[in-house]
C-alpha positions as CSV (number, residue, x, y, z in Angstrom):
1,M,0.0,0.0,0.0
2,S,1.4,3.4,-1.0
3,E,1.9,6.2,1.5
4,A,-0.8,8.2,-0.3
5,V,-3.3,5.5,0.2
6,K,-2.4,5.2,3.9
7,Q,-3.0,9.0,4.2
8,V,-6.3,8.8,2.5
9,E,-7.3,5.9,4.9
10,E,-6.2,8.0,7.8
11,F,-8.3,10.9,6.4
12,F,-11.5,8.9,6.3
13,E,-10.8,7.3,9.7
14,A,-10.4,10.8,11.2
15,M,-13.6,11.9,9.3
16,N,-15.6,9.1,10.9
17,R,-14.4,10.2,14.4
18,H,-15.2,13.9,13.4
19,D,-11.6,14.7,14.2
20,L,-10.9,17.9,12.4
21,E,-7.4,18.2,13.6
22,G,-6.7,14.6,12.5
23,M,-8.0,15.4,9.1
24,A,-6.1,18.7,8.9
25,R,-2.8,17.1,9.9
26,L,-2.8,15.3,6.5
27,L,-3.4,18.5,4.5
28,D,-1.2,21.1,2.9
29,E,-1.8,24.6,4.4
30,Q,-3.0,25.8,1.0
31,V,-5.3,22.8,0.4
32,V,-8.1,23.3,-2.1
33,A,-11.3,21.4,-1.2
34,E,-14.0,21.4,-3.8
35,E,-17.4,19.9,-3.9
36,V,-18.3,20.1,-7.5
37,A,-22.0,20.6,-6.6
38,E,-21.1,23.8,-4.7
39,P,-20.3,27.1,-6.3
40,E,-16.9,27.8,-4.7
41,P,-14.1,25.6,-3.4
42,C,-12.7,26.0,0.1
43,R,-9.2,27.4,-0.1
44,G,-6.8,26.9,2.8
45,L,-6.8,24.9,6.0
46,E,-9.0,27.1,8.0
47,A,-11.7,27.2,5.3
48,F,-11.5,23.4,5.1
49,K,-12.0,23.0,8.8
50,A,-14.9,25.5,8.9
51,S,-16.6,23.5,6.1
52,Y,-16.3,20.2,7.9
53,R,-17.2,21.7,11.2
54,E,-20.5,22.8,9.6
55,L,-20.9,19.3,8.1
56,F,-20.5,17.7,11.4
57,Q,-23.0,20.1,13.0
58,G,-25.6,19.4,10.3
59,Y,-25.0,15.7,10.2
60,P,-23.7,14.7,13.6
61,D,-23.9,11.0,13.0
62,C,-22.3,11.1,9.5
63,R,-20.0,8.2,8.6
64,C,-18.3,7.0,5.4
65,Q,-17.4,3.6,4.2
66,V,-14.7,3.3,1.5
67,L,-15.9,1.0,-1.1
68,A,-13.0,1.1,-3.6
69,T,-9.6,2.8,-3.8
70,Y,-7.5,3.5,-6.9
71,D,-3.9,4.4,-6.5
72,A,-2.4,6.5,-9.2
73,G,0.8,7.6,-7.5
74,S,0.4,11.3,-6.6
75,E,-3.4,10.9,-6.9
76,V,-5.8,8.6,-5.2
77,I,-9.5,8.1,-6.1
78,C,-12.0,6.6,-3.6
79,E,-15.6,5.6,-4.0
80,V,-17.3,6.2,-0.7
81,L,-20.7,5.4,0.7
82,W,-21.6,8.3,3.0
83,S,-24.6,8.1,5.3
84,A,-26.0,10.5,7.9
85,T,-29.1,12.1,9.4
86,N,-29.7,15.8,8.9
87,S,-30.4,16.5,12.5
88,G,-28.7,19.9,12.8
89,E,-28.7,23.2,10.9
90,F,-26.6,23.0,7.7
91,R,-25.6,25.9,5.6
92,G,-28.4,28.1,6.9
93,S,-31.1,25.4,6.5
94,P,-33.0,23.9,9.4
95,P,-32.6,20.2,10.0
96,T,-34.9,17.9,8.0
97,G,-34.6,14.9,10.4
98,K,-34.2,12.7,7.3
99,A,-31.6,10.0,6.8
100,V,-29.4,10.2,3.7
101,E,-27.1,7.9,1.9
102,L,-24.8,9.0,-1.0
103,R,-22.1,7.5,-3.1
104,I,-19.3,10.1,-3.4
105,A,-16.2,10.0,-5.6
106,Y,-13.2,11.7,-3.9
107,F,-10.1,12.7,-5.9
108,F,-7.1,13.4,-3.7
109,K,-3.9,15.1,-5.1
110,F,-0.7,15.0,-3.2
111,G,2.4,17.2,-3.2
112,Q,5.4,16.9,-0.9
113,G,3.7,14.2,1.1
114,R,0.5,16.1,1.9
115,I,-2.9,16.3,0.4
116,T,-3.0,19.5,-1.7
117,R,-6.4,19.1,-3.3
118,I,-9.7,17.2,-2.6
119,T,-12.4,17.1,-5.2
120,E,-15.7,15.5,-4.4
121,Y,-18.3,14.4,-6.9
122,Y,-21.8,13.5,-5.8
123,D,-25.4,13.8,-7.0
124,L,-26.9,16.8,-5.2
125,A,-30.4,16.0,-6.5
126,T,-30.2,12.6,-4.7
127,L,-29.3,14.3,-1.5
128,L,-32.1,16.8,-1.7
129,V,-34.7,14.2,-2.6
130,Q,-33.7,12.1,0.4
131,Q,-33.9,15.1,2.7
132,G,-37.4,15.9,1.3
133,Q,-36.3,19.2,-0.2
134,L,-36.8,18.3,-3.9
135,E,-39.3,16.2,-5.7
136,L,-38.4,14.5,-9.0
């Protein structure tokens, strides 16, 4: 197992513990974290931590299970099954109380032994339908 894959595993283990400092320890100070479904990426360590602090507030029971990992040297791709209940305020919206489950593709890029970029791809419509905020 490559060092990059080990770091990604540590990242998800820390995420499941809601350990912001454990996640941040693996990141470059200038990390760019982008959710493709969102308008703007987070830039820098403090913005990253603020984003995940907000996620853990809105979904305090969130967990992820890594389903597959692809090692491409300085890049690692993971397919993750993410599940949670929206039981707290999230990005200005009141809690829905609904359980959600999403498959997310995470792309990690590395530089000098640290994660420099995280890009997440997921279906926002699926999330909104599960939370009762969108009808299809």
